[in-house]
N, C-alpha and C positions, 0 to 999 in steps of 0.2 A: 641770817637763816632763821626760820621759824623754830622756836624751842620744841614744839611738838614734833615737827619733822626731824629735828636733830635727835630727839629721844627715840623716835621710831627707827631712825637709821642706826643708832647705837644698839638697839635690841636686835636688829637684823644682823649687825656685825657680830654680836655675841653668839647668835644662833649659827652663823657661818663658822665661827671659831670652834664651837662645840661639834659641829658636823665634821670639821677637819680632824679634830682630836679623835673622834669615834672612828673615822676612816683609818687613821694611822694605827689605832689600837687593833682594829680588825685585820689590817695588813700584817701587823706583827704576829698576831695569832696564826694567820695563814702561813706565813713563812716558818714559824716555829713548829707548826703541826707536821711538817715534813720530817724533821729530825726527832721531835719529842711529842708524839700525838697524845700520850697519856697525860703528860704534864699540862698540855693545853686544855684537855678535858677537865682537869682539876681546877685550872684557873677560871675557866668559863662557867663551871658549875653545871648543874643539871637543868637550869632554867626554872620556869614556873611549873613545877611538877606537884600535882595535888592528888593524893590517893584517898579515895572515899570508899565507904562500905556500900553494899547493895541497898541498905535501908536509907542511907543518905541520898543515894541516887534516886530511889523511888520517891522519896519525900520532895526532892527538888523537881522531879518530873511532874509530880502531882500539883505542885505550886504553879509551875509554868502552864500546865493544862488548865487549871482554874482561872488563871489570869487571862489566858486566851479566850476562854468561854465567856468571862465577864465582859471583855472588850467586844466580843462578837455580839453579845446580847445588847450592849449599849448601842452598837451600830445599827442593829435591827430595830431597836426602839426609836432611834432617830429617823429611820427610813419610814416607819409606820406613820409618823406624824405628818409627813409630807405626801400629799396626794396630788397627782397631776390632774388638772381638769381638762375635759375634752373641749376642744374648740369646735363650735358649730358654725357652719357657714350659712348665712341667711341670704 
């Protein structure tokens, strides 16, 4: 068997094992949530929760707006450089 193919198959196998472990963990959380919902919430945590102030939100919104305007201006500049020529039929 080709060593590269064997390595690829090993990585696929490891990924399958991780998926199975994640599935088993989620099923355990599901079953436990019927008897002890508060404990399951503690185990799972709050997830990716980020609390920001209004100033931080405004700053990030301004940065996104500026990036979008920059990319729009670059696209418009590229379009201006290319003109279509009329075809004349003689």
